[in-house]
FIBA-369825 format. One line per 2 residues: their letters; for each residue x, y, z of N, C-alpha, C. Coordinates in Angstrom, 2 decimals. Layout:
N
A	X:Y:Z:X:Y:Z:X:Y:Z | ...
//
This chain:
64
MH	-43.18:-44.68:17.83:-41.88:-44.06:17.68:-41.58:-43.31:18.97 | -40.39:-43.53:19.52:-40.00:-42.93:20.79:-38.59:-42.35:20.64
AI	-38.39:-41.13:21.13:-37.09:-40.48:21.01:-36.80:-39.66:22.24 | -35.52:-39.27:22.38:-35.11:-38.32:23.40:-34.28:-37.24:22.71
VG	-34.15:-36.10:23.36:-33.36:-35.01:22.80:-31.94:-35.51:22.54 | -31.43:-35.21:21.35:-30.10:-35.64:20.95:-30.12:-36.81:19.98
DQ	-31.24:-37.54:19.91:-31.36:-38.61:18.92:-31.42:-38.01:17.52 | -31.15:-38.84:16.52:-31.26:-38.40:15.13:-32.57:-38.90:14.53
LV	-33.17:-38.05:13.72:-34.33:-38.43:12.92:-33.84:-38.55:11.48 | -34.06:-39.70:10.88:-33.65:-39.94:9.50:-34.91:-40.12:8.67
QH	-35.13:-39.20:7.72:-36.25:-39.31:6.79:-35.68:-39.85:5.49 | -36.05:-41.08:5.16:-35.51:-41.73:3.97:-36.11:-41.11:2.71
GR	-35.29:-41.05:1.65:-35.76:-40.54:0.37:-36.92:-41.39:-0.15 | -37.86:-40.75:-0.80:-39.06:-41.45:-1.25:-38.97:-41.96:-2.67
VV	-38.02:-41.44:-3.43:-37.85:-41.88:-4.82:-36.37:-42.19:-5.06 | -36.11:-42.97:-6.09:-34.74:-43.35:-6.41:-33.91:-42.10:-6.64
GQ	-32.75:-42.03:-6.01:-31.85:-40.91:-6.17:-32.03:-39.80:-5.15 | -33.14:-39.80:-4.43:-33.37:-38.77:-3.42:-32.63:-39.17:-2.14
QD	-31.83:-38.27:-1.61:-31.04:-38.58:-0.42:-31.88:-38.49:0.85 | -31.41:-39.19:1.86:-32.05:-39.12:3.17:-31.80:-37.76:3.80
KV	-32.76:-37.29:4.61:-32.58:-36.08:5.41:-32.29:-36.54:6.83 | -31.24:-35.99:7.41:-30.86:-36.36:8.77:-30.87:-35.11:9.63
GE	-31.50:-35.22:10.78:-31.55:-34.10:11.69:-31.45:-34.55:13.14 | -31.09:-33.61:13.99:-31.01:-33.89:15.43:-32.29:-33.41:16.10
IV	-32.85:-34.25:16.93:-34.05:-33.88:17.68:-33.62:-32.95:18.81 | -34.16:-31.72:18.79:-33.78:-30.72:19.78:-34.88:-30.46:20.81
EI	-36.10:-30.95:20.53:-37.21:-30.77:21.47:-38.26:-31.84:21.21 | -38.81:-32.39:22.28:-39.90:-33.35:22.20:-41.18:-32.62:22.57
LG	-42.15:-32.61:21.68:-43.39:-31.88:21.94:-44.54:-32.81:22.29 | -44.37:-34.10:22.06:-45.38:-35.08:22.42:-45.13:-35.61:23.83
QE	-46.01:-36.49:24.26:-45.87:-37.07:25.58:-45.00:-38.32:25.54 | -44.18:-38.49:26.55:-43.37:-39.69:26.75:-42.49:-40.03:25.54
GN	-41.91:-39.01:24.91:-40.98:-39.23:23.80:-41.63:-39.43:22.45 | -42.92:-39.23:22.37:-43.64:-39.39:21.11:-43.69:-38.09:20.32
PP	-43.90:-38.18:18.99:-43.98:-36.99:18.14:-45.12:-36.08:18.58 | -45.07:-34.83:18.13:-44.13:-34.23:17.18:-42.81:-33.86:17.85
YR	-41.78:-33.70:16.98:-40.44:-33.33:17.40:-40.02:-32.05:16.70 | -39.21:-31.24:17.40:-38.54:-30.13:16.73:-37.17:-30.67:16.33
VR	-36.86:-30.56:15.04:-35.66:-31.17:14.50:-34.81:-30.11:13.81 | -33.49:-30.16:14.07:-32.53:-29.29:13.38:-31.81:-30.16:12.35
FE	-32.02:-29.84:11.08:-31.45:-30.62:10.00:-30.03:-30.18:9.68 | -29.31:-31.01:8.92:-27.90:-30.77:8.61:-27.67:-29.44:7.90
DG	-28.66:-28.95:7.16:-28.48:-27.69:6.45:-28.77:-26.47:7.33 | -29.09:-26.72:8.62:-29.27:-25.63:9.57:-30.70:-25.24:9.86
HE	-31.65:-25.66:9.02:-33.02:-25.24:9.29:-33.66:-26.15:10.33 | -34.65:-25.61:11.04:-35.39:-26.37:12.04:-36.84:-26.45:11.63
GL	-37.47:-27.53:12.03:-38.88:-27.69:11.73:-39.53:-28.67:12.67 | -40.86:-28.62:12.71:-41.64:-29.58:13.47:-41.90:-30.79:12.59
CS	-41.71:-31.97:13.15:-41.89:-33.21:12.38:-42.74:-34.19:13.15 | -43.67:-34.78:12.45:-44.41:-35.94:12.93:-44.08:-37.05:11.95
PG	-43.01:-37.80:12.21:-42.48:-38.75:11.23:-43.47:-39.83:10.83 | -43.38:-40.20:9.56:-44.21:-41.26:9.02:-43.43:-42.55:8.87
PD	-43.94:-43.48:8.09:-43.30:-44.79:7.95:-41.98:-44.76:7.19 | -41.66:-43.63:6.55:-40.40:-43.52:5.81:-39.29:-42.91:6.67
AE	-39.48:-42.91:8.00:-38.51:-42.31:8.91:-38.11:-43.31:9.98 | -36.93:-43.05:10.55:-36.47:-43.87:11.68:-35.75:-42.97:12.68
IR	-35.71:-43.44:13.91:-34.98:-42.76:14.98:-33.70:-43.53:15.22 | -32.58:-42.80:15.24:-31.30:-43.39:15.63:-30.96:-42.84:17.01
HR	-31.03:-43.70:17.99:-30.80:-43.28:19.37:-29.34:-42.96:19.59 | -29.08:-41.87:20.29:-27.70:-41.40:20.46:-26.83:-42.37:21.22
DT	-27.42:-43.21:22.07:-26.61:-44.17:22.82:-26.15:-45.34:21.96 | -26.69:-45.47:20.75:-26.27:-46.55:19.85:-25.48:-46.03:18.66
MK	-25.34:-44.70:18.54:-24.59:-44.11:17.41:-23.10:-44.12:17.74 | -22.31:-44.44:16.77:-20.85:-44.42:16.93:-20.26:-43.52:15.88
//
């Protein structure tokens, strides 16, 4: 998984009916764009994330 500041991290819901969490990557703490990431979520809180297989990166240059 590779990201740059400004990309979105999407953590997909794990059970039926659970919504995805979407956040903006505000800091890269790993080497060469690798996790962990500091992420600011839509509800305003920030946290450190090391995304698992239920997550994806949406690169800002491909978002419309």
